[in-house]
C-alpha positions as CSV (number, residue, x, y, z in Angstrom):
1,M,55.0,-61.8,-45.4
2,T,53.3,-64.9,-46.6
3,G,54.2,-68.5,-47.0
4,S,55.1,-71.4,-44.8
5,Y,57.8,-69.6,-42.8
6,G,56.4,-68.7,-39.5
7,R,52.8,-69.1,-40.8
8,G,53.1,-65.6,-42.4
9,L,54.4,-63.9,-39.3
10,L,57.1,-61.3,-39.5
11,H,59.7,-61.2,-36.8
12,L,61.3,-57.8,-36.0
13,A,64.8,-57.6,-34.6
14,A,67.5,-55.0,-33.9
15,A,71.3,-55.4,-34.0
16,V,72.6,-53.7,-30.8
17,D,76.3,-53.8,-31.9
18,Q,78.3,-50.7,-30.8
19,V,81.9,-50.1,-31.7
20,G,84.0,-49.3,-28.7
21,V,81.2,-49.7,-26.1
22,F,82.2,-52.3,-23.6
23,E,79.7,-51.6,-20.7
24,A,76.9,-54.1,-20.5
25,E,74.6,-51.5,-19.1
26,R,74.4,-49.7,-22.5
27,Y,73.3,-53.0,-24.1
28,V,70.7,-53.5,-21.3
29,E,69.3,-50.1,-22.2
30,L,69.2,-51.0,-25.9
31,A,67.5,-54.4,-25.3
32,R,64.9,-52.8,-23.0
33,L,64.2,-50.2,-25.6
34,A,63.8,-52.9,-28.3
35,E,61.6,-54.9,-26.0
36,S,59.4,-51.9,-25.1
37,G,59.1,-51.3,-28.9
38,G,57.7,-54.7,-29.5
39,L,60.7,-56.2,-31.2
40,D,61.1,-60.0,-31.1
41,F,64.8,-60.3,-30.5
42,V,68.1,-58.4,-30.5
43,T,71.4,-59.6,-31.9
44,L,74.9,-58.8,-30.7
45,D,77.9,-59.5,-33.0
46,G,81.3,-60.3,-31.5
47,R,83.4,-58.8,-34.3
48,F,83.4,-55.2,-33.0
49,G,86.6,-55.1,-31.0
50,W,85.5,-56.8,-27.8
51,A,88.7,-56.8,-25.8
52,E,87.1,-57.1,-22.4
53,S,83.9,-59.0,-23.0
54,D,82.0,-61.1,-25.4
55,P,78.4,-61.2,-26.8
56,L,77.5,-64.2,-24.7
57,G,78.7,-62.6,-21.5
58,V,77.0,-59.3,-22.3
59,L,73.7,-61.0,-23.2
60,T,73.9,-63.1,-20.0
61,Q,73.8,-59.7,-18.2
62,V,71.0,-58.4,-20.4
63,A,68.8,-61.5,-19.7
64,P,67.7,-60.7,-16.1
65,A,67.0,-57.1,-17.0
66,T,64.5,-58.1,-19.8
67,R,61.4,-60.2,-19.8
68,R,60.5,-61.6,-23.2
69,I,62.8,-60.4,-25.9
70,G,65.0,-63.1,-27.7
71,L,68.7,-62.8,-27.3
72,V,70.9,-63.8,-30.2
73,P,74.7,-63.7,-29.8
74,L,76.4,-63.9,-33.2
75,V,79.4,-66.0,-32.2
76,T,81.1,-69.3,-32.8
77,A,80.7,-70.8,-29.3
78,A,80.5,-74.0,-27.6
79,Q,77.0,-75.4,-27.2
80,S,77.4,-75.3,-23.4
81,A,78.0,-71.5,-23.5
82,V,74.8,-70.9,-25.5
83,A,73.0,-73.3,-23.2
84,H,74.0,-71.2,-20.2
85,L,72.6,-68.1,-21.9
86,D,69.4,-70.0,-22.6
87,R,69.1,-71.0,-18.9
88,V,69.8,-67.5,-17.7
89,S,67.3,-66.0,-20.1
90,R,64.7,-68.7,-19.4
91,G,64.6,-70.0,-22.9
92,R,65.1,-66.9,-24.9
93,A,68.5,-67.7,-26.5
């Protein structure tokens, strides 16, 4: 990819959305796999039937279990909620 965007760098990501999966541990596994595969970030969409949790809450649990991968919740949230994820992930939100 060339051009001014990212100085020609390509960023790789994975959507870790899972219909009917509510356990944060599964998302931790997927984020670790993506991180070990060299991906730059994972996304988690909140439109998949989250009755007991939300993408911000899940990614807040994923953050301490990963080291460098970016965490992108696809939600309409208060800035303070995203700021909390950014603190927990040490600047990766």
